[in-house]
Backbone bond lengths (Angstrom), bond angles and torsions (degrees), N, CA, C in turn:
res aa  C-N    CA-C-N  psi(-1)  N-CA   C-N-CA  omega(-1)  CA-C   N-CA-C  phi
1 X - - - 1.318 - - 1.604 111.02 -
2 X 1.316 117.10 -25.36 1.423 121.13 -179.71 1.561 110.16 -94.02
3 X 1.337 116.48 74.54 1.397 120.79 -178.42 1.566 112.30 -130.51
4 X 1.299 116.75 148.30 1.489 123.82 175.53 1.517 107.82 -125.84
5 X 1.282 118.83 112.18 1.454 124.57 175.86 1.468 118.52 48.13
6 X 1.222 120.04 134.00 1.466 124.70 177.23 1.608 110.48 56.14
7 X 1.264 117.90 22.27 1.473 119.75 174.98 1.517 111.33 68.43
8 X 1.415 117.16 26.92 1.438 116.18 -178.89 1.472 107.83 -87.39
9 X 1.364 121.86 122.99 1.455 121.58 -179.24 1.542 110.99 -59.56
10 X 1.309 110.01 153.73 1.531 117.05 -173.61 1.557 108.62 -61.83
11 X 1.455 118.14 -41.91 1.423 116.14 -178.63 1.517 113.08 -66.32
12 X 1.222 121.57 -23.43 1.512 123.14 171.83 1.526 110.34 -72.54
13 X 1.394 113.82 -41.49 1.460 113.22 -178.78 1.540 110.27 -68.70
14 X 1.393 116.68 -29.49 1.522 115.93 178.54 1.450 110.39 -66.25
15 X 1.295 118.32 -29.96 1.484 118.86 177.09 1.535 114.76 -64.17
16 X 1.290 117.36 -25.58 1.479 124.38 -173.58 1.456 109.20 -83.10
17 X 1.420 118.37 -39.37 1.391 122.57 -172.07 1.545 115.37 -73.44
18 X 1.286 121.17 152.82 1.408 123.13 170.67 1.515 108.53 -72.29
19 X 1.342 113.39 161.04 1.473 116.54 -174.13 1.533 108.09 -66.55
20 X 1.268 119.55 -39.16 1.477 121.78 178.85 1.515 110.65 -65.62
21 X 1.313 117.70 -45.18 1.561 113.37 175.32 1.475 115.98 -65.30
22 X 1.325 115.33 -30.31 1.476 115.12 176.13 1.502 110.52 -67.81
23 X 1.341 114.91 -43.44 1.522 122.03 179.63 1.535 107.38 -60.12
24 X 1.316 119.79 -44.06 1.562 126.45 -177.79 1.491 106.70 -61.15
25 X 1.357 118.01 -54.33 1.441 123.83 -174.31 1.557 109.44 -58.83
26 X 1.243 119.15 -55.27 1.376 122.11 -174.76 1.546 111.32 -63.13
27 X 1.320 114.71 -48.14 1.547 121.15 -171.03 1.610 102.02 -68.51
28 X 1.303 125.22 -43.49 1.496 121.27 -174.73 1.502 110.02 -71.53
29 X 1.438 115.15 -39.93 1.479 116.56 179.91 1.571 111.92 -62.60
30 X 1.358 115.48 -42.79 1.531 119.66 -177.68 1.519 106.44 -69.58
31 X 1.269 122.19 -44.35 1.398 126.88 177.46 1.539 111.04 -58.10
32 X 1.363 119.70 -44.50 1.460 121.27 -179.63 1.546 109.79 -66.62
33 X 1.321 115.74 -37.81 1.477 111.62 -176.99 1.551 113.39 -74.17
34 X 1.322 115.85 -36.50 1.518 119.41 179.46 1.522 107.44 -69.97
35 X 1.337 116.49 -39.70 1.529 115.72 177.46 1.456 112.68 -62.94
36 X 1.361 117.38 -40.38 1.442 118.63 -177.94 1.522 111.32 -68.18
37 X 1.258 119.53 -34.67 1.467 124.07 177.94 1.456 108.93 -59.47
38 X 1.421 115.31 -52.49 1.469 122.19 -179.42 1.536 112.56 -60.56
39 X 1.330 116.74 -40.08 1.419 122.28 -178.34 1.542 112.78 -67.01
40 X 1.376 114.90 -32.01 1.424 116.72 178.63 1.537 110.88 -67.24
41 X 1.367 114.04 -29.96 1.527 118.23 179.79 1.479 114.68 -66.93
42 X 1.337 114.21 -14.28 1.560 115.60 176.39 1.517 109.55 -59.31
43 X 1.314 114.19 -41.27 1.471 122.44 -178.96 1.518 115.55 -62.31
44 X 1.314 114.69 -25.91 1.494 116.85 -178.38 1.476 118.49 -66.32
45 X 1.422 110.76 -21.97 1.495 114.99 173.88 1.483 115.27 -65.03
46 X 1.322 114.58 -45.66 1.446 122.69 177.80 1.496 111.26 -166.81
47 X 1.329 119.38 88.23 1.497 122.58 -173.64 1.510 114.09 -68.44
48 X 1.380 115.90 -9.70 1.465 116.00 179.46 1.613 115.59 -88.43
49 X 1.317 110.58 -13.28 1.479 117.13 178.69 1.472 113.48 -72.71
50 X 1.244 117.73 128.65 1.503 119.96 -175.78 1.507 112.12 -61.59
51 X 1.432 116.00 -41.62 1.462 120.23 -175.05 1.562 104.48 -70.40
52 X 1.312 122.16 -39.86 1.466 120.34 176.10 1.525 111.54 -56.04
53 X 1.329 111.96 -43.96 1.543 119.55 178.75 1.565 111.95 -60.29
54 X 1.301 114.25 -39.79 1.446 117.12 -176.34 1.548 110.57 -73.98
55 X 1.378 115.83 -46.43 1.434 119.79 177.10 1.551 111.04 -55.73
56 X 1.339 116.31 -48.09 1.485 121.39 178.01 1.456 111.71 -59.17
57 X 1.329 120.68 -50.90 1.469 128.06 -178.74 1.620 110.29 -57.19
58 X 1.335 111.81 -40.84 1.427 119.00 -173.74 1.545 109.52 -65.12
59 X 1.307 111.58 -48.39 1.540 115.92 -179.97 1.442 113.73 -79.71
60 X 1.337 120.55 -21.01 1.478 118.94 170.31 1.461 111.22 -72.57
61 X 1.364 120.81 -35.61 1.435 124.90 172.52 1.503 111.52 -61.54
62 X 1.331 115.55 -44.39 1.463 123.17 177.48 1.555 107.20 -57.15
63 X 1.256 114.87 -50.40 1.487 122.89 -176.26 1.568 108.66 -57.04
64 X 1.295 115.81 -45.00 1.469 123.06 -177.34 1.583 105.39 -59.51
65 X 1.324 115.14 -47.11 1.465 121.02 -177.42 1.590 109.52 -56.54
66 X 1.372 114.71 -39.16 1.556 111.40 177.98 1.466 106.23 -75.22
67 X 1.339 128.61 -35.03 1.379 122.91 178.63 1.437 112.70 -66.08
68 X 1.275 121.36 -38.53 1.536 122.79 -176.32 1.550 108.32 -70.86
69 X 1.330 114.72 -36.67 1.496 119.37 179.51 1.533 107.60 -66.21
70 X 1.228 121.27 -31.76 1.499 127.03 179.00 1.445 106.44 -72.58
71 X 1.269 119.34 -46.45 1.539 121.97 -173.70 1.548 107.57 -67.67
72 X 1.344 119.70 -38.30 1.521 118.66 -172.89 1.507 105.11 -60.32
73 X 1.344 125.98 -33.48 1.397 120.98 179.02 1.539 113.90 -76.33
74 X 1.330 112.24 -26.28 1.536 113.40 178.64 1.467 113.65 -75.19
75 X 1.322 114.97 -23.74 1.585 115.43 -177.32 1.503 108.71 -102.29
76 X 1.356 120.64 -11.43 1.484 121.21 -179.10 1.477 113.55 -53.79
77 X 1.390 118.49 -33.66 1.477 121.89 -176.36 1.484 111.61 -67.21
78 X 1.339 117.58 -22.29 1.361 124.41 -177.74 1.520 116.80 -100.90
79 X 1.379 110.04 -32.60 1.460 116.40 -176.95 1.516 109.90 -164.63
80 X 1.394 114.24 114.14 1.460 120.04 -179.69 1.589 108.08 -68.75
81 X 1.329 115.67 -32.60 1.428 122.06 176.84 1.549 111.20 -56.13
82 X 1.392 114.74 -52.63 1.454 119.86 179.50 1.464 111.50 -63.79
83 X 1.326 118.00 -35.41 1.442 124.41 179.48 1.557 111.95 -61.01
84 X 1.367 111.45 -42.73 1.516 113.84 -178.29 1.495 110.74 -78.43
85 X 1.302 121.97 -17.08 1.455 126.55 174.58 1.565 107.96 -65.85
86 X 1.350 110.21 -47.54 1.511 118.51 -177.41 1.612 105.70 -70.83
87 X 1.352 115.49 -35.86 1.410 115.90 -175.67 1.624 106.27 -64.52
88 X 1.312 116.79 -43.47 1.485 126.23 177.43 1.580 110.53 -57.47
89 X 1.289 115.08 -38.17 1.425 122.03 178.08 1.470 108.17 -69.40
90 X 1.292 120.74 -38.59 1.448 125.79 178.41 1.463 111.87 -69.23
91 X 1.249 119.80 -41.57 1.536 126.22 169.57 1.489 109.22 -54.13
92 X 1.314 118.78 -54.49 1.449 124.94 -170.20 1.632 108.97 -65.09
93 X 1.243 114.40 -46.37 1.505 119.01 -177.09 1.554 109.30 -68.65
94 X 1.287 115.49 -34.36 1.534 125.21 -175.63 1.548 105.17 -65.17
95 X 1.306 113.99 -51.18 1.569 120.45 -174.67 1.587 103.72 -67.79
96 X 1.258 118.95 -49.34 1.506 119.49 178.62 1.483 113.61 -52.73
97 X 1.342 118.82 -46.06 1.438 123.04 178.83 1.429 114.45 -55.05
98 X 1.360 116.93 -41.78 1.489 124.93 -178.79 1.595 108.80 -64.01
99 X 1.406 113.20 -41.57 1.452 117.51 -175.31 1.615 109.14 -71.92
100 X 1.273 115.56 -40.72 1.428 123.37 179.75 1.582 109.51 -63.93
101 X 1.248 115.04 -48.16 1.462 119.08 178.02 1.485 114.81 -59.49
102 X 1.348 113.90 -37.30 1.503 117.19 175.91 1.534 110.33 -67.72
103 X 1.376 117.52 -34.37 1.451 117.59 174.86 1.528 109.45 -62.16
104 X 1.290 119.59 -40.81 1.371 124.51 -179.33 1.540 111.91 -59.08
105 X 1.352 115.92 -46.04 1.449 122.17 -177.94 1.586 109.46 -68.67
106 X 1.265 115.07 -34.70 1.523 116.52 175.17 1.540 109.35 -69.32
107 X 1.319 118.02 -41.01 1.461 120.06 177.56 1.524 110.36 -59.15
108 X 1.292 119.28 -40.42 1.468 122.56 -179.63 1.568 109.83 -67.15
109 X 1.254 115.89 -49.39 1.432 119.73 -176.89 1.503 116.43 -67.61
110 X 1.380 115.94 -49.55 1.433 120.98 -179.36 1.501 117.55 -94.48
111 X 1.340 114.89 -10.25 1.454 121.58 -174.44 1.508 112.28 101.86
112 X 1.340 116.49 147.22 1.479 121.98 -174.35 1.666 109.78 -62.30
113 X 1.330 112.74 -27.07 1.423 117.94 -177.68 1.552 111.30 -71.69
114 X 1.273 116.66 -13.14 1.441 122.27 175.35 1.412 117.20 -76.87
115 X 1.337 117.49 -13.60 1.518 122.66 -178.49 1.438 109.67 -79.04
116 X 1.321 117.01 69.07 1.537 121.11 177.55 1.437 110.94 -68.03
117 X 1.357 118.51 161.52 1.376 120.42 -174.14 1.589 115.47 -71.11
118 X 1.391 111.56 -17.54 1.429 117.97 175.25 1.459 109.79 -65.54
119 X 1.359 116.26 -38.96 1.461 120.10 -177.32 1.580 106.96 -63.12
120 X 1.308 116.76 -45.63 1.466 121.09 176.41 1.521 111.90 -57.26
121 X 1.253 120.33 -38.02 1.420 122.96 -175.85 1.558 107.22 -76.10
122 X 1.312 123.40 -42.55 1.371 120.89 177.41 1.589 117.33 -63.67
123 X 1.366 112.81 -44.46 1.489 117.06 173.74 1.484 112.57 -66.31
124 X 1.333 116.15 -34.04 1.476 122.84 174.33 1.503 113.73 -61.08
125 X 1.311 115.64 -42.67 1.478 120.02 -177.61 1.557 106.96 -73.23
126 X 1.359 120.07 -38.14 1.418 121.38 -179.58 1.523 106.58 -62.88
127 X 1.379 114.22 -47.80 1.490 117.72 -174.97 1.475 111.71 -62.62
128 X 1.340 119.92 -42.89 1.447 124.14 -177.14 1.576 108.64 -63.54
129 X 1.324 116.06 -40.38 1.487 121.91 -179.73 1.537 105.32 -66.76
130 X 1.300 122.06 -49.90 1.517 122.67 179.95 1.515 106.46 -57.72
131 X 1.343 121.85 -51.54 1.441 121.87 -178.10 1.472 112.36 -53.77
132 X 1.306 119.82 -45.93 1.422 129.18 -177.13 1.490 109.15 -57.83
133 X 1.317 116.20 -56.45 1.485 121.06 -176.70 1.559 109.35 -69.09
134 X 1.314 116.03 -33.67 1.466 116.70 179.15 1.455 112.23 -68.11
135 X 1.298 116.98 -42.58 1.428 121.54 -178.82 1.564 110.90 -61.49
136 X 1.318 111.15 -39.99 1.586 117.28 179.19 1.507 115.04 -72.37
137 X 1.319 117.26 -10.33 1.493 124.10 -174.55 1.516 113.41 -131.54
138 X 1.315 116.96 21.86 1.431 122.36 -178.13 1.433 111.22 -140.03
139 X 1.439 120.52 120.90 1.483 118.91 -174.36 1.457 108.17 -140.98
140 X 1.284 115.67 161.91 1.422 124.31 167.96 1.573 107.98 -93.94
141 X 1.321 117.27 126.82 1.437 120.90 -173.16 1.659 107.39 -136.36
142 X 1.288 111.14 168.95 1.465 118.42 176.66 1.550 106.63 -75.15
143 X 1.350 115.22 135.64 1.476 120.86 -178.25 1.509 113.11 -85.43
144 X 1.270 121.78 -9.22 1.465 126.59 -177.13 1.476 113.70 81.45
145 X 1.363 117.46 4.47 1.514 122.74 176.14 1.441 112.56 -117.56
146 X 1.394 114.39 17.13 1.515 113.77 180.00 1.520 112.72 97.19
147 X 1.338 118.06 -3.23 1.369 124.86 -176.29 1.526 114.14 -127.48
148 X 1.276 114.22 -162.66 1.558 116.65 179.66 1.545 110.56 -131.03
149 X 1.310 116.37 163.26 1.466 120.62 179.00 1.535 101.16 -149.08
150 X 1.434 112.90 167.67 1.375 121.26 166.44 1.515 112.91 -101.20
151 X 1.359 115.69 136.69 1.431 118.19 -174.15 1.466 107.48 -134.92
152 X 1.368 115.15 145.53 1.564 117.81 -178.73 1.470 103.56 -154.70
153 X 1.317 114.97 149.18 1.453 122.20 172.62 1.514 115.05 -79.25
154 X 1.327 116.39 179.29 1.447 113.73 -176.91 1.496 114.43 -64.72
155 X 1.333 118.96 -32.92 1.438 120.51 177.49 1.557 109.76 -61.36
156 X 1.266 114.60 -44.86 1.601 121.65 -179.84 1.550 104.65 -62.08
157 X 1.347 123.72 -46.55 1.422 123.79 -175.00 1.515 110.22 -64.77
158 X 1.341 112.12 -39.53 1.514 115.86 -176.77 1.520 110.94 -60.21
159 X 1.327 117.55 -41.81 1.478 121.12 -178.18 1.498 117.20 -89.42
160 X 1.287 112.62 -22.70 1.565 116.95 177.53 1.493 111.23 -90.35
161 X 1.307 118.27 -35.07 1.463 121.85 -174.59 1.503 114.37 -111.41
162 X 1.336 118.46 -50.25 1.459 118.09 -174.61 1.496 114.24 -68.90
163 X 1.291 117.47 -46.33 1.516 119.94 -178.64 1.522 113.40 -66.11
164 X 1.350 119.34 -39.09 1.427 120.79 176.47 1.563 109.42 -66.35
165 X 1.375 114.54 -35.27 1.530 119.17 177.11 1.462 110.19 -62.50
166 X 1.359 116.92 -43.83 1.502 118.79 179.58 1.516 110.06 -60.95
167 X 1.418 118.15 -40.16 1.449 119.78 177.37 1.509 111.14 -57.82
168 X 1.329 116.13 -47.72 1.521 118.40 -175.97 1.481 111.24 -69.58
169 X 1.345 115.69 -40.05 1.496 115.85 -176.94 1.604 108.82 -68.39
170 X 1.386 115.48 -33.19 1.497 114.74 177.28 1.429 111.56 -70.07
171 X 1.356 119.82 -32.13 1.483 121.62 173.21 1.431 115.16 -64.11
172 X 1.370 112.87 -42.95 1.520 122.82 179.39 1.497 110.45 -60.10
173 X 1.343 114.77 -40.05 1.425 119.26 -179.94 1.552 112.21 -69.44
174 X 1.309 116.75 -37.47 1.430 119.20 179.69 1.572 107.68 -67.59
175 X 1.327 114.99 -41.89 1.511 116.36 176.13 1.499 114.44 -61.25
176 X 1.386 115.67 -39.93 1.400 121.84 179.07 1.556 112.00 -57.70
177 X 1.381 111.51 -48.56 1.392 117.16 -179.97 1.510 112.14 -61.03
178 X 1.264 114.36 -43.61 1.534 124.23 178.19 1.623 106.72 -55.58
179 X 1.360 117.11 -48.14 1.407 118.27 177.16 1.396 116.74 -59.16
180 X 1.337 121.84 -42.66 1.482 120.44 176.97 1.525 113.99 -78.07
181 X 1.326 118.45 -11.53 1.430 119.00 -179.70 1.533 108.53 -88.30
182 X 1.271 116.97 -33.92 1.522 120.84 -175.60 1.587 110.48 -61.13
183 X 1.341 115.97 144.83 1.388 120.27 177.47 1.559 111.07 -111.49
184 X 1.328 112.44 -21.95 1.454 121.92 -177.85 1.610 106.08 -72.04
185 X 1.295 118.81 119.32 1.526 121.42 -174.09 1.487 110.45 -68.20
186 X 1.258 120.43 -36.32 1.514 119.82 176.91 1.415 113.20 -66.21
187 X 1.357 118.98 -42.39 1.474 123.83 -176.77 1.489 106.86 -72.95
188 X 1.400 120.69 -38.00 1.391 121.68 176.64 1.452 114.21 -62.72
189 X 1.393 122.18 -38.79 1.391 125.61 177.92 1.516 107.55 -63.56
190 X 1.261 118.35 -43.21 1.423 121.72 -173.87 1.599 107.49 -66.87
191 X 1.274 116.71 -49.12 1.501 118.54 -178.49 1.537 107.99 -66.18
192 X 1.413 121.35 -22.21 1.413 119.76 176.74 1.500 108.04 -67.29
193 X 1.277 119.15 -46.48 1.559 123.75 174.25 1.481 109.52 -53.68
194 X 1.296 121.25 -48.04 1.432 128.65 178.82 1.556 109.43 -54.03
195 X 1.311 114.96 -50.70 1.481 125.82 -172.74 1.575 105.52 -60.91
196 X 1.320 116.23 -55.10 1.444 118.96 -176.76 1.585 111.40 -63.53
197 X 1.262 115.54 -42.55 1.466 122.71 -179.00 1.513 107.98 -63.44
198 X 1.260 118.69 -45.31 1.520 122.33 177.04 1.468 110.80 -62.57
199 X 1.316 119.53 -35.74 1.520 119.82 -173.96 1.444 109.61 -84.14
200 X 1.367 125.33 -4.42 1.433 124.19 179.32 1.561 107.85 -68.86
201 X 1.286 123.27 -22.10 1.370 122.31 178.89 1.533 111.60 -67.41
202 X 1.316 114.31 -40.24 1.451 121.19 176.63 1.542 110.55 -68.13
203 X 1.362 115.59 -44.08 1.454 119.36 -178.79 1.525 111.49 -61.88
204 X 1.352 118.11 -35.93 1.505 122.84 175.52 1.541 111.73 -63.52
205 X 1.395 113.34 -44.12 1.453 116.82 177.52 1.604 111.49 -64.34
206 X 1.268 117.83 -38.08 1.492 120.86 175.10 1.422 109.84 -59.68
207 X 1.430 119.03 -40.47 1.501 119.55 177.84 1.561 113.94 -56.17
208 X 1.371 112.88 -41.87 1.460 116.60 178.04 1.528 111.89 -70.09
209 X 1.287 118.33 -32.51 1.507 121.06 178.10 1.508 107.45 -67.82
210 X 1.375 118.49 -42.33 1.511 117.84 177.90 1.516 109.01 -65.56
211 X 1.293 118.27 -36.23 1.512 121.22 -179.36 1.541 113.30 -59.20
212 X 1.355 114.65 -27.92 1.392 123.99 -177.70 1.566 113.25 -74.14
213 X 1.388 113.33 -15.93 1.407 123.77 -173.50 1.516 112.90 -119.53
214 X 1.266 121.55 -29.45 1.490 128.47 176.68 1.525 112.29 -107.08
215 X 1.315 110.21 115.09 1.473 119.95 -178.02 1.506 111.63 -94.75
216 X 1.342 118.48 73.71 1.438 121.63 174.55 1.499 113.97 -98.94
217 X 1.258 119.05 -53.71 1.421 129.00 179.42 1.546 111.38 -152.60
218 X 1.282 122.10 132.24 1.454 118.44 172.39 1.406 121.07 -59.73
219 X 1.413 113.39 -18.22 1.537 119.40 -178.37 1.575 113.90 -96.77
220 X 1.388 117.57 -22.03 1.345 119.12 -170.16 1.654 115.45 -62.15
221 X 1.268 116.98 -57.35 1.456 119.15 -174.21 1.529 108.60 -75.08
222 X 1.454 121.21 -34.95 1.471 115.50 178.07 1.519 110.16 -63.89
223 X 1.406 114.35 -33.79 1.515 116.08 179.62 1.586 110.39 -66.46
224 X 1.327 112.27 -46.98 1.468 113.66 177.15 1.522 113.61 -57.52
225 X 1.286 115.39 -37.96 1.478 119.69 179.95 1.505 113.57 -66.85
226 X 1.367 119.04 -38.41 1.403 121.19 173.13 1.551 118.28 -66.09
227 X 1.421 110.63 -41.48 1.466 118.19 172.92 1.480 109.41 -60.11
228 X 1.335 120.28 -45.16 1.447 125.33 175.45 1.538 115.24 -51.76
229 X 1.310 107.12 -47.76 1.544 117.10 -177.57 1.600 109.13 -66.88
230 X 1.273 117.54 -33.18 1.442 122.79 179.57 1.546 109.33 -70.53
231 X 1.307 113.83 -41.04 1.488 119.40 179.24 1.625 111.31 -64.03
232 X 1.354 115.13 -26.29 1.426 114.55 -179.08 1.554 116.98 -59.41
233 X 1.310 117.99 -56.06 1.457 121.45 179.21 1.515 110.16 -65.55
234 X 1.369 120.20 -27.91 1.448 119.88 179.84 1.532 108.68 -70.52
235 X 1.383 117.55 -40.60 1.442 119.47 177.77 1.582 114.28 -65.25
236 X 1.338 111.13 -37.75 1.413 117.00 178.94 1.537 110.42 -66.53
237 X 1.331 120.74 -40.15 1.480 127.00 176.93 1.497 104.99 -61.89
238 X 1.295 118.42 -47.33 1.497 118.51 179.10 1.481 114.14 -58.17
239 X 1.400 112.63 -33.91 1.398 112.16 176.81 1.521 118.87 -69.04
240 X 1.324 111.20 -29.53 1.594 116.63 173.30 1.446 110.19 -62.93
241 X 1.362 121.05 -26.66 1.396 120.84 -172.45 1.575 114.83 -101.85
242 X 1.308 111.55 10.39 1.440 118.55 -178.63 1.531 108.37 -64.87
243 X 1.428 116.47 -50.03 1.409 121.40 177.52 1.591 116.37 -49.86
244 X 1.292 109.83 -44.37 1.498 117.87 179.70 1.493 110.68 -62.06
245 X 1.322 116.73 -41.54 1.539 117.50 179.94 1.417 115.21 -71.37
246 X 1.250 118.93 -27.12 1.468 123.01 -176.91 1.403 118.92 -108.60
247 X 1.345 123.53 -0.01 1.394 129.60 -168.16 1.497 104.55 -69.46
248 X 1.352 124.42 -37.60 1.441 119.45 -175.88 1.592 110.42 -69.04
249 X 1.354 114.61 -33.58 1.423 118.70 -179.44 1.518 112.00 -68.71
250 X 1.368 112.95 -32.44 1.479 116.99 -170.67 1.488 112.40 -101.69
251 X 1.364 115.00 8.95 1.455 121.43 -174.29 1.464 111.42 -56.83
252 X 1.311 117.24 -48.93 1.513 118.35 -176.03 1.558 111.87 -70.98
253 X 1.323 114.67 -31.17 1.436 117.81 177.55 1.490 111.98 -72.33
254 X 1.389 120.52 -28.97 1.384 123.60 176.45 1.539 112.47 -70.55
255 X 1.302 120.58 -27.94 1.378 124.42 -177.82 1.583 109.51 -74.63
256 X 1.303 114.14 -28.67 1.526 116.16 -176.33 1.533 114.47 -106.02
257 X 1.327 114.42 -14.20 1.543 117.25 -171.90 1.583 106.08 -80.54
258 X 1.250 107.22 149.29 1.493 111.80 179.09 1.523 111.85 -84.67
259 X 1.434 114.40 -11.71 1.473 117.32 179.05 1.531 104.22 -117.43
260 X 1.339 113.17 135.97 1.467 118.49 -179.35 1.546 108.72 -67.95
261 X 1.347 113.27 148.12 1.497 122.42 178.55 1.498 113.20 -54.58
262 X 1.341 116.35 -39.48 1.464 120.13 -172.33 1.496 113.27 -85.95
263 X 1.359 117.95 4.82 1.454 116.79 -177.34 1.557 107.54 -64.28
264 X 1.364 112.70 138.22 1.466 123.73 -177.49 1.484 115.04 -111.66
265 X 1.313 116.27 -26.30 1.419 120.30 -178.36 1.469 114.67 -107.22
266 X 1.418 120.49 153.93 1.406 120.66 -173.11 1.444 115.22 -71.41
267 X 1.352 116.60 -15.77 1.493 121.87 -179.17 1.514 113.77 -94.99
268 X 1.389 112.24 -0.12 1.464 114.80 -178.01 1.500 117.16 58.09
269 X 1.210 117.51 49.79 1.491 120.48 178.68 1.483 115.89 -70.18
270 X 1.254 119.70 169.33 1.360 121.25 -175.68 1.541 119.45 -72.15
271 X 1.330 114.30 -47.06 1.464 114.29 175.22 1.441 118.73 -103.33
272 X 1.324 115.95 130.90 1.532 123.36 178.33 1.522 114.03 -134.29
273 X 1.218 117.66 165.07 1.496 118.38 175.53 1.457 107.87 -67.11
274 X 1.347 118.87 141.69 1.456 122.30 180.00 1.467 110.99 -156.94
């Protein structure tokens, strides 16, 4: 049961890979699986809520991008073609996750009813364009040290990294504005968890950016990035449970307040994550 391509046992495969590729494969795959499981739990709070669905889908897509990026290094030693397929899947799910999470943030700030189909179409077209250009300019190649790496030109980086980063930063800004606008303490606490959890994607990317300039250890900043990315869905999940933890304390206030405790957007729209 423990085999990778052509019935090669995992322990034999491990002998072929470089230490860094082995670390990358295992760390990203494990992080992707754990993150996906946590992200699915978002829906357990209320699977019918559109914003819950978007948050869960966004982080599940992000988790899949981690998983696929880990797999591409695992299969590269047997087939570069297979590795590049998984790399393409990683690019696609990564870009889609950023677009979906931006939709989630827009839904919180402006209200779920603001998520008009035109917005889906616009972000969808941008995402498809980014994925297409990214796939054509991003590959798994031999690193010259006995292992493999992903390489892309400036065009590829612009559409695979910069545009999704703009999506996530925009979403984080909307959540931050929402946090400072809210007056309800319970809702503010919840949106605080969401904002920090949302921002971990950017923090992880910054870790990799620092790693390209600071030569301390090839494992230090990638490890910090993965830990940061795992913290994201955990914080988001904690945010979903804020109301449950404080509902007994806020019960009397809920009965008299004009604004519901679970309100997450400054305009107090009808549908919110819960």
